[in-house]
py3Dmol code that shows the C-alpha trace and the ligand (Angstrom):
import py3Dmol

protein = """\
ATOM      1  CA  ARG A   1     -30.772  25.478  -4.028  1.00  0.00           C
ATOM      2  CA  GLN A   2     -27.195  26.096  -5.070  1.00  0.00           C
ATOM      3  CA  VAL A   3     -25.398  23.015  -6.496  1.00  0.00           C
ATOM      4  CA  ASP A   4     -21.599  22.839  -6.335  1.00  0.00           C
ATOM      5  CA  PRO A   5     -20.517  22.764 -10.048  1.00  0.00           C
ATOM      6  CA  ALA A   6     -17.753  20.222  -9.172  1.00  0.00           C
ATOM      7  CA  ILE A   7     -20.368  17.815  -7.793  1.00  0.00           C
ATOM      8  CA  GLU A   8     -22.447  18.251 -10.922  1.00  0.00           C
ATOM      9  CA  ALA A   9     -19.259  17.516 -13.015  1.00  0.00           C
ATOM     10  CA  ILE A  10     -18.612  14.490 -10.957  1.00  0.00           C
ATOM     11  CA  ALA A  11     -22.264  13.345 -11.397  1.00  0.00           C
ATOM     12  CA  ASP A  12     -21.876  13.709 -15.254  1.00  0.00           C
ATOM     13  CA  ARG A  13     -18.710  11.421 -15.221  1.00  0.00           C
ATOM     14  CA  MET A  14     -20.155   8.978 -12.827  1.00  0.00           C
ATOM     15  CA  ARG A  15     -23.346   8.565 -14.733  1.00  0.00           C
ATOM     16  CA  LEU A  16     -21.209   6.573 -17.172  1.00  0.00           C
ATOM     17  CA  VAL A  17     -19.826   4.194 -14.571  1.00  0.00           C
ATOM     18  CA  LYS A  18     -21.977   1.248 -13.584  1.00  0.00           C
ATOM     19  CA  HIS A  19     -20.091  -0.114 -10.545  1.00  0.00           C
ATOM     20  CA  LYS A  20     -17.981   1.915  -8.238  1.00  0.00           C
ATOM     21  CA  ILE A  21     -16.023  -0.077  -5.769  1.00  0.00           C
ATOM     22  CA  LEU A  22     -13.726   1.194  -2.958  1.00  0.00           C
ATOM     23  CA  VAL A  23     -10.803  -0.851  -1.791  1.00  0.00           C
ATOM     24  CA  MET A  24      -9.819  -0.114   1.731  1.00  0.00           C
ATOM     25  CA  SER A  25      -7.561  -1.450   4.466  1.00  0.00           C
ATOM     26  CA  GLY A  26      -6.909  -0.508   8.070  1.00  0.00           C
ATOM     27  CA  LYS A  27      -3.160  -0.751   7.648  1.00  0.00           C
ATOM     28  CA  GLY A  28      -0.542  -0.249   4.893  1.00  0.00           C
ATOM     29  CA  GLY A  29       1.274  -3.213   3.602  1.00  0.00           C
ATOM     30  CA  VAL A  30      -1.617  -5.715   3.754  1.00  0.00           C
ATOM     31  CA  GLY A  31      -2.024  -5.949   0.014  1.00  0.00           C
ATOM     32  CA  LYS A  32      -4.708  -3.369  -0.694  1.00  0.00           C
ATOM     33  CA  SER A  33      -3.087  -2.156  -3.926  1.00  0.00           C
ATOM     34  CA  THR A  34      -2.301  -5.693  -5.044  1.00  0.00           C
ATOM     35  CA  VAL A  35      -5.834  -6.778  -4.468  1.00  0.00           C
ATOM     36  CA  SER A  36      -7.166  -3.726  -6.359  1.00  0.00           C
ATOM     37  CA  ALA A  37      -4.888  -4.213  -9.252  1.00  0.00           C
ATOM     38  CA  THR A  38      -5.321  -7.953  -9.453  1.00  0.00           C
ATOM     39  CA  LEU A  39      -9.073  -7.778  -8.980  1.00  0.00           C
ATOM     40  CA  ALA A  40      -9.243  -5.294 -11.928  1.00  0.00           C
ATOM     41  CA  ARG A  41      -7.168  -7.468 -14.076  1.00  0.00           C
ATOM     42  CA  ALA A  42      -9.305 -10.547 -13.168  1.00  0.00           C
ATOM     43  CA  LEU A  43     -12.591  -8.543 -13.993  1.00  0.00           C
ATOM     44  CA  ALA A  44     -11.197  -7.442 -17.324  1.00  0.00           C
ATOM     45  CA  GLU A  45      -9.901 -10.917 -18.154  1.00  0.00           C
ATOM     46  CA  ARG A  46     -13.086 -12.633 -17.253  1.00  0.00           C
ATOM     47  CA  ASN A  47     -15.272 -10.064 -18.998  1.00  0.00           C
ATOM     48  CA  PRO A  48     -13.710  -9.154 -22.322  1.00  0.00           C
ATOM     49  CA  ASP A  49     -16.891  -7.238 -23.255  1.00  0.00           C
ATOM     50  CA  LYS A  50     -16.731  -5.131 -20.180  1.00  0.00           C
ATOM     51  CA  GLN A  51     -14.684  -1.995 -19.484  1.00  0.00           C
ATOM     52  CA  VAL A  52     -12.685  -1.912 -16.252  1.00  0.00           C
ATOM     53  CA  ALA A  53     -10.653   0.892 -14.774  1.00  0.00           C
ATOM     54  CA  VAL A  54      -8.545   1.573 -11.538  1.00  0.00           C
ATOM     55  CA  LEU A  55      -8.369   4.931  -9.982  1.00  0.00           C
ATOM     56  CA  ASP A  56      -5.385   5.158  -7.660  1.00  0.00           C
ATOM     57  CA  VAL A  57      -5.923   7.804  -5.003  1.00  0.00           C
ATOM     58  CA  ASP A  58      -3.446   6.381  -2.539  1.00  0.00           C
ATOM     59  CA  ILE A  59      -1.813   9.833  -2.289  1.00  0.00           C
ATOM     60  CA  CYS A  60       1.043   8.901  -0.035  1.00  0.00           C
ATOM     61  CA  GLY A  61       2.030   5.747  -1.858  1.00  0.00           C
ATOM     62  CA  PRO A  62       0.547   5.457  -5.395  1.00  0.00           C
ATOM     63  CA  SER A  63       1.766   1.983  -6.462  1.00  0.00           C
ATOM     64  CA  GLN A  64      -0.577   1.245  -9.467  1.00  0.00           C
ATOM     65  CA  PRO A  65       1.618   2.673 -12.222  1.00  0.00           C
ATOM     66  CA  ARG A  66       4.400   0.280 -11.010  1.00  0.00           C
ATOM     67  CA  MET A  67       2.087  -2.698 -10.545  1.00  0.00           C
ATOM     68  CA  MET A  68       0.316  -2.167 -13.847  1.00  0.00           C
ATOM     69  CA  GLY A  69       3.623  -1.779 -15.783  1.00  0.00           C
ATOM     70  CA  ALA A  70       2.828   1.753 -16.575  1.00  0.00           C
ATOM     71  CA  GLU A  71       5.487   3.642 -14.595  1.00  0.00           C
ATOM     72  CA  ASN A  72       6.978   5.530 -17.469  1.00  0.00           C
ATOM     73  CA  GLU A  73       3.699   6.561 -19.079  1.00  0.00           C
ATOM     74  CA  GLN A  74       2.488  10.077 -19.242  1.00  0.00           C
ATOM     75  CA  VAL A  75      -1.085  11.108 -18.932  1.00  0.00           C
ATOM     76  CA  HIS A  76      -2.426  13.618 -21.491  1.00  0.00           C
ATOM     77  CA  GLN A  77      -5.089  16.177 -21.117  1.00  0.00           C
ATOM     78  CA  SER A  78      -7.613  16.751 -23.900  1.00  0.00           C
ATOM     79  CA  ALA A  79     -10.659  19.204 -24.144  1.00  0.00           C
ATOM     80  CA  ASN A  80     -12.542  16.190 -22.501  1.00  0.00           C
ATOM     81  CA  GLY A  81     -10.219  15.799 -19.450  1.00  0.00           C
ATOM     82  CA  TRP A  82      -7.333  13.608 -18.585  1.00  0.00           C
ATOM     83  CA  SER A  83      -7.025  10.520 -20.673  1.00  0.00           C
ATOM     84  CA  PRO A  84      -6.306   7.368 -18.576  1.00  0.00           C
ATOM     85  CA  ILE A  85      -3.525   4.971 -19.509  1.00  0.00           C
ATOM     86  CA  PHE A  86      -4.743   1.723 -21.189  1.00  0.00           C
ATOM     87  CA  ILE A  87      -3.089  -1.381 -19.717  1.00  0.00           C
ATOM     88  CA  GLU A  88      -5.273  -3.761 -21.845  1.00  0.00           C
ATOM     89  CA  ASP A  89      -8.035  -3.082 -24.410  1.00  0.00           C
ATOM     90  CA  ASN A  90     -10.603  -3.128 -21.642  1.00  0.00           C
ATOM     91  CA  LEU A  91      -8.475  -2.008 -18.618  1.00  0.00           C
ATOM     92  CA  SER A  92      -7.466   1.553 -17.946  1.00  0.00           C
ATOM     93  CA  LEU A  93      -5.671   3.303 -15.157  1.00  0.00           C
ATOM     94  CA  MET A  94      -5.450   6.745 -13.651  1.00  0.00           C
ATOM     95  CA  SER A  95      -3.130   7.311 -10.714  1.00  0.00           C
ATOM     96  CA  ILE A  96      -2.107  10.263  -8.651  1.00  0.00           C
ATOM     97  CA  GLY A  97       1.473   8.922  -9.278  1.00  0.00           C
ATOM     98  CA  PHE A  98       1.198  10.128 -12.956  1.00  0.00           C
ATOM     99  CA  LEU A  99       0.714  13.693 -11.867  1.00  0.00           C
ATOM    100  CA  LEU A 100       3.412  13.874  -9.153  1.00  0.00           C
ATOM    101  CA  GLY A 101       6.665  15.599 -10.028  1.00  0.00           C
ATOM    102  CA  GLY A 102       8.723  13.358  -7.802  1.00  0.00           C
ATOM    103  CA  ARG A 103       7.940  10.079  -6.043  1.00  0.00           C
ATOM    104  CA  ASP A 104       7.776  11.665  -2.689  1.00  0.00           C
ATOM    105  CA  ASP A 105       5.910  14.891  -3.589  1.00  0.00           C
ATOM    106  CA  ALA A 106       2.508  14.300  -2.094  1.00  0.00           C
ATOM    107  CA  VAL A 107       3.680  13.159   1.234  1.00  0.00           C
ATOM    108  CA  ILE A 108       3.929  16.798   2.411  1.00  0.00           C
ATOM    109  CA  TRP A 109       0.654  17.896   0.897  1.00  0.00           C
ATOM    110  CA  ARG A 110      -1.890  19.346   3.331  1.00  0.00           C
ATOM    111  CA  GLY A 111      -5.498  18.340   3.420  1.00  0.00           C
ATOM    112  CA  PRO A 112      -7.004  20.978   1.143  1.00  0.00           C
ATOM    113  CA  ARG A 113      -4.653  20.266  -1.654  1.00  0.00           C
ATOM    114  CA  LYS A 114      -5.257  16.492  -1.243  1.00  0.00           C
ATOM    115  CA  ASN A 115      -9.015  17.105  -1.360  1.00  0.00           C
ATOM    116  CA  GLY A 116      -8.699  19.326  -4.448  1.00  0.00           C
ATOM    117  CA  MET A 117      -6.811  16.584  -6.244  1.00  0.00           C
ATOM    118  CA  ILE A 118      -9.389  14.024  -5.317  1.00  0.00           C
ATOM    119  CA  LYS A 119     -12.107  16.263  -6.610  1.00  0.00           C
ATOM    120  CA  GLN A 120     -10.283  16.849  -9.829  1.00  0.00           C
ATOM    121  CA  PHE A 121      -9.678  13.058 -10.213  1.00  0.00           C
ATOM    122  CA  LEU A 122     -13.359  12.345  -9.814  1.00  0.00           C
ATOM    123  CA  LYS A 123     -14.566  14.961 -12.229  1.00  0.00           C
ATOM    124  CA  ASP A 124     -11.810  15.335 -14.810  1.00  0.00           C
ATOM    125  CA  VAL A 125     -10.728  11.824 -15.915  1.00  0.00           C
ATOM    126  CA  ASP A 126     -12.195  10.925 -19.240  1.00  0.00           C
ATOM    127  CA  TRP A 127     -12.946   7.231 -18.620  1.00  0.00           C
ATOM    128  CA  GLY A 128     -15.835   7.018 -21.106  1.00  0.00           C
ATOM    129  CA  GLU A 129     -18.383   4.268 -20.317  1.00  0.00           C
ATOM    130  CA  LEU A 130     -17.195   1.933 -17.577  1.00  0.00           C
ATOM    131  CA  ASP A 131     -18.617  -1.284 -16.068  1.00  0.00           C
ATOM    132  CA  TYR A 132     -16.336  -1.343 -13.130  1.00  0.00           C
ATOM    133  CA  LEU A 133     -14.320   1.467 -11.381  1.00  0.00           C
ATOM    134  CA  ILE A 134     -12.039   0.103  -8.694  1.00  0.00           C
ATOM    135  CA  ILE A 135     -10.770   2.879  -6.378  1.00  0.00           C
ATOM    136  CA  ASP A 136      -7.590   2.198  -4.542  1.00  0.00           C
ATOM    137  CA  THR A 137      -7.734   4.297  -1.408  1.00  0.00           C
ATOM    138  CA  PRO A 138      -4.979   5.217   1.105  1.00  0.00           C
ATOM    139  CA  PRO A 139      -4.586   2.914   4.144  1.00  0.00           C
ATOM    140  CA  GLY A 140      -6.629   3.773   7.308  1.00  0.00           C
ATOM    141  CA  THR A 141      -9.428   6.252   7.343  1.00  0.00           C
ATOM    142  CA  SER A 142      -8.259   9.680   6.513  1.00  0.00           C
ATOM    143  CA  ASP A 143      -9.583  13.024   5.297  1.00  0.00           C
ATOM    144  CA  GLU A 144      -9.092  11.615   1.851  1.00  0.00           C
ATOM    145  CA  HIS A 145     -11.564   8.900   2.521  1.00  0.00           C
ATOM    146  CA  ILE A 146     -14.128  11.304   3.870  1.00  0.00           C
ATOM    147  CA  SER A 147     -13.660  13.443   0.686  1.00  0.00           C
ATOM    148  CA  ILE A 148     -14.003  10.592  -1.822  1.00  0.00           C
ATOM    149  CA  VAL A 149     -17.026   9.183  -0.141  1.00  0.00           C
ATOM    150  CA  GLN A 150     -18.756  12.583   0.240  1.00  0.00           C
ATOM    151  CA  TYR A 151     -18.177  13.518  -3.285  1.00  0.00           C
ATOM    152  CA  LEU A 152     -19.239  10.229  -4.649  1.00  0.00           C
ATOM    153  CA  LEU A 153     -22.341  10.095  -2.538  1.00  0.00           C
ATOM    154  CA  GLN A 154     -23.346  13.580  -3.315  1.00  0.00           C
ATOM    155  CA  ALA A 155     -22.887  13.180  -7.011  1.00  0.00           C
ATOM    156  CA  SER A 156     -23.829   9.573  -7.460  1.00  0.00           C
ATOM    157  CA  TYR A 157     -23.580   6.307  -5.445  1.00  0.00           C
ATOM    158  CA  VAL A 158     -21.016   3.686  -4.473  1.00  0.00           C
ATOM    159  CA  ASP A 159     -21.611   0.009  -4.719  1.00  0.00           C
ATOM    160  CA  GLY A 160     -19.530  -0.574  -1.657  1.00  0.00           C
ATOM    161  CA  ALA A 161     -16.196  -1.189  -0.126  1.00  0.00           C
ATOM    162  CA  ILE A 162     -14.086  -4.280  -0.147  1.00  0.00           C
ATOM    163  CA  LEU A 163     -11.899  -4.345   3.013  1.00  0.00           C
ATOM    164  CA  VAL A 164      -8.545  -6.068   2.784  1.00  0.00           C
ATOM    165  CA  THR A 165      -6.680  -7.541   5.742  1.00  0.00           C
ATOM    166  CA  THR A 166      -4.160 -10.070   6.680  1.00  0.00           C
ATOM    167  CA  PRO A 167      -5.055 -12.741   9.253  1.00  0.00           C
ATOM    168  CA  GLN A 168      -2.872 -10.994  11.773  1.00  0.00           C
ATOM    169  CA  GLU A 169      -4.616  -9.585  14.861  1.00  0.00           C
ATOM    170  CA  VAL A 170      -3.217  -6.023  14.418  1.00  0.00           C
ATOM    171  CA  SER A 171      -4.611  -5.879  10.970  1.00  0.00           C
ATOM    172  CA  LEU A 172      -7.917  -7.403  11.876  1.00  0.00           C
ATOM    173  CA  LEU A 173      -8.285  -4.837  14.725  1.00  0.00           C
ATOM    174  CA  ASP A 174      -7.746  -2.043  12.214  1.00  0.00           C
ATOM    175  CA  VAL A 175     -10.374  -3.411   9.803  1.00  0.00           C
ATOM    176  CA  ARG A 176     -12.954  -2.813  12.595  1.00  0.00           C
ATOM    177  CA  LYS A 177     -12.190   0.867  12.182  1.00  0.00           C
ATOM    178  CA  GLU A 178     -12.840   0.681   8.520  1.00  0.00           C
ATOM    179  CA  VAL A 179     -16.172  -1.012   9.188  1.00  0.00           C
ATOM    180  CA  ASN A 180     -17.101   1.748  11.573  1.00  0.00           C
ATOM    181  CA  PHE A 181     -16.131   4.338   8.881  1.00  0.00           C
ATOM    182  CA  CYS A 182     -18.279   2.516   6.335  1.00  0.00           C
ATOM    183  CA  ARG A 183     -21.266   2.224   8.638  1.00  0.00           C
ATOM    184  CA  LYS A 184     -21.083   5.881   9.697  1.00  0.00           C
ATOM    185  CA  THR A 185     -20.759   7.132   6.077  1.00  0.00           C
ATOM    186  CA  LYS A 186     -23.393   4.728   4.783  1.00  0.00           C
ATOM    187  CA  VAL A 187     -21.013   2.999   2.367  1.00  0.00           C
ATOM    188  CA  PRO A 188     -22.204  -0.637   1.988  1.00  0.00           C
ATOM    189  CA  ILE A 189     -19.542  -3.174   2.942  1.00  0.00           C
ATOM    190  CA  MET A 190     -19.187  -5.656   0.106  1.00  0.00           C
ATOM    191  CA  GLY A 191     -17.000  -7.880   2.236  1.00  0.00           C
ATOM    192  CA  VAL A 192     -13.598  -8.699   3.577  1.00  0.00           C
ATOM    193  CA  VAL A 193     -10.747 -10.243   1.711  1.00  0.00           C
ATOM    194  CA  GLU A 194      -8.059 -12.085   3.714  1.00  0.00           C
ATOM    195  CA  ASN A 195      -4.735 -11.604   1.874  1.00  0.00           C
ATOM    196  CA  MET A 196      -1.489 -13.437   2.597  1.00  0.00           C
ATOM    197  CA  SER A 197      -3.422 -15.998   4.546  1.00  0.00           C
ATOM    198  CA  ALA A 198      -1.202 -18.963   3.898  1.00  0.00           C
ATOM    199  CA  PHE A 199       2.175 -19.432   2.227  1.00  0.00           C
ATOM    200  CA  VAL A 200       2.334 -21.696  -0.737  1.00  0.00           C
ATOM    201  CA  CYS A 201       5.792 -23.061  -1.224  1.00  0.00           C
ATOM    202  CA  PRO A 202       6.706 -22.523  -4.915  1.00  0.00           C
ATOM    203  CA  CYS A 203       8.747 -25.745  -5.034  1.00  0.00           C
ATOM    204  CA  CYS A 204       6.327 -28.300  -3.447  1.00  0.00           C
ATOM    205  CA  GLN A 205       3.032 -26.230  -3.317  1.00  0.00           C
ATOM    206  CA  THR A 206       2.678 -27.157   0.331  1.00  0.00           C
ATOM    207  CA  GLU A 207       0.766 -24.466   2.312  1.00  0.00           C
ATOM    208  CA  SER A 208       1.905 -23.014   5.658  1.00  0.00           C
ATOM    209  CA  THR A 209       0.249 -20.416   7.847  1.00  0.00           C
ATOM    210  CA  ILE A 210       2.446 -17.319   8.197  1.00  0.00           C
ATOM    211  CA  PHE A 211       0.423 -14.980  10.280  1.00  0.00           C
ATOM    212  CA  PRO A 212      -1.127 -16.626  13.371  1.00  0.00           C
ATOM    213  CA  ALA A 213      -4.872 -15.805  13.454  1.00  0.00           C
ATOM    214  CA  THR A 214      -5.463 -16.285  17.196  1.00  0.00           C
ATOM    215  CA  THR A 215      -9.061 -15.247  17.030  1.00  0.00           C
ATOM    216  CA  GLY A 216      -9.935 -17.195  13.960  1.00  0.00           C
ATOM    217  CA  GLY A 217      -9.001 -14.655  11.390  1.00  0.00           C
ATOM    218  CA  ALA A 218     -11.149 -12.740   8.946  1.00  0.00           C
ATOM    219  CA  ARG A 219     -13.850 -15.382   8.442  1.00  0.00           C
ATOM    220  CA  LYS A 220     -14.686 -15.471  12.027  1.00  0.00           C
ATOM    221  CA  MET A 221     -14.628 -11.654  12.269  1.00  0.00           C
ATOM    222  CA  CYS A 222     -17.062 -11.534   9.379  1.00  0.00           C
ATOM    223  CA  GLU A 223     -19.441 -13.918  11.153  1.00  0.00           C
ATOM    224  CA  GLU A 224     -19.296 -11.906  14.310  1.00  0.00           C
ATOM    225  CA  MET A 225     -19.860  -8.566  12.510  1.00  0.00           C
ATOM    226  CA  GLU A 226     -22.406  -9.970   9.982  1.00  0.00           C
ATOM    227  CA  MET A 227     -20.252  -9.207   6.905  1.00  0.00           C
ATOM    228  CA  THR A 228     -19.591 -11.273   3.788  1.00  0.00           C
ATOM    229  CA  PHE A 229     -16.289 -13.127   3.809  1.00  0.00           C
ATOM    230  CA  LEU A 230     -15.049 -12.765   0.238  1.00  0.00           C
ATOM    231  CA  GLY A 231     -12.212 -15.305   0.529  1.00  0.00           C
ATOM    232  CA  SER A 232      -8.528 -15.935   1.246  1.00  0.00           C
ATOM    233  CA  ILE A 233      -5.646 -15.158  -1.115  1.00  0.00           C
ATOM    234  CA  PRO A 234      -2.585 -17.096  -0.281  1.00  0.00           C
ATOM    235  CA  LEU A 235       0.831 -15.552   0.169  1.00  0.00           C
ATOM    236  CA  ASP A 236       2.829 -16.417  -2.995  1.00  0.00           C
ATOM    237  CA  PRO A 237       6.133 -14.715  -3.641  1.00  0.00           C
ATOM    238  CA  ARG A 238       5.366 -14.644  -7.375  1.00  0.00           C
ATOM    239  CA  VAL A 239       2.388 -12.273  -6.639  1.00  0.00           C
ATOM    240  CA  ALA A 240       5.042  -9.762  -5.327  1.00  0.00           C
ATOM    241  CA  GLN A 241       7.313 -10.426  -8.103  1.00  0.00           C
ATOM    242  CA  ALA A 242       4.710  -9.939 -10.838  1.00  0.00           C
ATOM    243  CA  ALA A 243       3.712  -6.643  -9.128  1.00  0.00           C
ATOM    244  CA  ASP A 244       7.316  -5.397  -9.021  1.00  0.00           C
ATOM    245  CA  GLN A 245       7.726  -6.202 -12.710  1.00  0.00           C
ATOM    246  CA  GLY A 246       4.423  -4.667 -13.672  1.00  0.00           C
ATOM    247  CA  LYS A 247       3.217  -7.934 -15.075  1.00  0.00           C
ATOM    248  CA  SER A 248      -0.068  -9.653 -14.724  1.00  0.00           C
ATOM    249  CA  PHE A 249       0.209 -12.448 -12.187  1.00  0.00           C
ATOM    250  CA  LEU A 250      -3.020 -14.013 -13.462  1.00  0.00           C
ATOM    251  CA  MET A 251      -1.485 -14.437 -16.937  1.00  0.00           C
ATOM    252  CA  GLU A 252       2.004 -15.445 -15.670  1.00  0.00           C
ATOM    253  CA  HIS A 253       0.794 -18.045 -13.153  1.00  0.00           C
ATOM    254  CA  ALA A 254      -2.729 -18.845 -14.291  1.00  0.00           C
ATOM    255  CA  ASP A 255      -2.819 -22.293 -12.628  1.00  0.00           C
ATOM    256  CA  SER A 256      -1.701 -21.163  -9.186  1.00  0.00           C
ATOM    257  CA  PRO A 257      -4.027 -21.302  -6.112  1.00  0.00           C
ATOM    258  CA  ALA A 258      -3.479 -17.487  -5.721  1.00  0.00           C
ATOM    259  CA  ALA A 259      -4.752 -16.826  -9.298  1.00  0.00           C
ATOM    260  CA  THR A 260      -7.787 -19.069  -8.595  1.00  0.00           C
ATOM    261  CA  ALA A 261      -8.399 -17.010  -5.425  1.00  0.00           C
ATOM    262  CA  PHE A 262      -8.239 -13.779  -7.317  1.00  0.00           C
ATOM    263  CA  LEU A 263     -10.590 -15.039 -10.047  1.00  0.00           C
ATOM    264  CA  ASP A 264     -13.018 -16.270  -7.364  1.00  0.00           C
ATOM    265  CA  LEU A 265     -13.034 -12.896  -5.847  1.00  0.00           C
ATOM    266  CA  ALA A 266     -13.823 -11.207  -9.190  1.00  0.00           C
ATOM    267  CA  GLN A 267     -16.831 -13.473  -9.559  1.00  0.00           C
ATOM    268  CA  LYS A 268     -18.165 -12.338  -6.252  1.00  0.00           C
ATOM    269  CA  VAL A 269     -18.075  -8.543  -6.798  1.00  0.00           C
TER     270      VAL A 269
END
"""
ligand_1 = """\
27
ADP
P -0.913 -2.043 0.549
O -1.521 -1.440 -0.740
O -1.928 -2.575 1.466
O 0.089 -1.104 1.179
P 0.591 -3.676 -1.308
O -0.419 -4.146 -2.231
O 1.573 -2.639 -1.737
O -0.068 -3.239 0.133
O 1.336 -5.002 -0.809
C 2.392 -4.920 0.180
C 3.594 -5.963 -0.240
O 3.024 -7.252 -0.115
C 4.001 -5.724 -1.752
O 5.355 -5.941 -1.771
C 3.184 -6.777 -2.495
O 3.873 -7.142 -3.612
C 3.153 -7.945 -1.466
N 1.924 -8.784 -1.543
C 0.687 -8.423 -1.453
N -0.139 -9.541 -1.560
C 0.637 -10.556 -1.700
C 0.411 -11.950 -1.776
N -0.767 -12.551 -1.803
N 1.485 -12.778 -1.878
C 2.770 -12.281 -1.837
N 3.045 -11.031 -1.700
C 2.053 -10.121 -1.657
"""
view = py3Dmol.view(width=600, height=400)
view.addModel(protein, "pdb")
view.setStyle({"model": 0}, {"cartoon": {"style": "trace"}})
view.addModel(ligand_1, "xyz")
view.setStyle({"model": 1}, {"stick": {}})
view.zoomTo()
view.show()
């Protein structure tokens, strides 16, 4: 039987990675990248003896370099592959953003080029040994998702997918598409995170609901569809601020309800 050498190369890399977690969302703008970045930071902070990495394959909007404060970094290639950028001693990042000439380059790429890039990413990044690899995927379910999942499943395995939504109906409806995708491709669903579920006033810490969840929100959807509800993360303007500044929200605002929610999430994965 002929084996695709690329799949073998991916298998060699992935043998060193204990947990591979996809982060997905039905829509853009619901906080998928923020959740990927902050979850990775929370895992790294909670487990100083473990190695955590983020792989940003959000081809049309790679935001991890900015969120992780690594926007001006350059990735280097060695005999052993591309070296990821270290954000902390035990937290590294590889993003498609590092490889694009201009910010808007990849938007016009066609499918085969995107797939080639994804394959290269999975086989050529020199992570070394990892405990957690968090994969930030594009919004929706695209050809890129199919490629990532196919390559990973042929070469290795995935622990599962974390689905991110807001409590808003349009976002919840689209999560159902992600659920179908996962079920069809046999990717286990680790659970659903409801992001921006309530607004915490920075002055008085009072919580208000921003997006009306007419059907009971993500928790109810999880009950109906027999999925794990992984928790709610409040909308806190400081989350967006920290992301824009490339800082760790967890370090800057350790005592906030949002930080607690992110740390709780890290404990559940
Ligand atoms: P996606 O990856 O789904 O497109 P992002 O992670 O880029 O979404 O988030 C969209 C916007 O919402 C960003 O400006 C981000 O900083 C902001 N954001 C995400 N989560 C929160 C939150 N819990 N509180 C406040 N702002 C948030």
